[in-house]
N, C-alpha and C positions, 0 to 999 in steps of 0.2 A: 462441459466447462461453461461456466456464465461469464459473461463480458459486460464490463462497465467502463465509462469513460469519465475522466474528470481533468480539469486544466488548472495550472497554476497561473495567476495573472502575470502578465509580462513585467508590470511594475511591483511584483512581490517583494517585500521590504527584505528579505534575506539575500537578494541579489546585489544590494548595496555592499554587503560586508562579506559575503561568502561567495564569490571573490571579486573584488572591484576590477572591472575590465574584462572578466571571465566568469560571469555568475553562474552558480549552480545551486540546485536545490538540495539542501543538506539531507543525507540518508534518512536520518531520524524524522525528518518532515515528510519525505516521500513515503515511509513506512507508515507513519501516523495517518496521512491522508488515505492510503491504500486500505488500512484496517477500518477507518471509520466509514469509508465508501462501502466496504463489503458489510459491515454491520447495517449501515442504512438500508442497503439492497436486500438483506436478509430480514430487515425489521426486527432486529434485536438491539438491546441496549448492552453494549460491551464496553464499559468504562476501562475495564482492565484486560489486556491481552498477555497471553503467554507466549513469546516468540521463541520457537525451536530453533529456527535459522533464518537468516537473512543475507542475500549476496546483493551487490550493487555493481554489476559488470560495466556499466556505463553511466555517465551522469544524466540527470533531467535537469533542465535548465527552465527558468521563469519564462511563461509562455507557451511551453510545451503542453500537448493535448497527451494525456496518458491513457492507454488502454489496458485495463486491469482485467485479467481473467483469473477465475478461482473455481475450486471444486471442494466438495467435502468428502472426507474420507469417512470409511465405517467407524474408524476410532474416535470420530469427532473433531479431527483437525481440519484446517482449511490450508490447502495449497494454493499459492498464489504467484502469478507472474505479472509484470508490468512491462510495458513497450512503448517506445516513442519513436514513431516513423519505421515500425518493425525491427527496432533494436531493442533488445531486452535491457531494461534499467533497474529491475529488481526481480528476485524470485525469493520465495520462503515458504515457511511452514508455521502456522500459529494456532492457538485454540483461545477461544474468547473465555472469560472469566466464569460466564454462564455454563459453557461446555464443561469447565474443569470441575465445577460443582455438580452438575447434574448427569454427566455422562453424555449429554446432547447438546448440539449447538443451538436448537430451538427450543 
């Protein structure tokens, strides 16, 4: 498993509307940032991802530091999990557009 970290700013604009007084990072934004961070770590340009599954068991909040772990499968998929303070906030499986075309992630 490879681990990477990223953080949403405490004043992230999504907090004002999602939800006032109890801000959370929308799942789509968490997923997008996770996949972008994985693509950057792998040094691939993956503008399009095919997400096979994504689960959001706990919310992530503005200001949270997210620890993302991922691994590559022999089939070219990426399995990933994200945690905040040891609590899982996202898990899933995806394939980059590049992998879908070539059969390889890289």
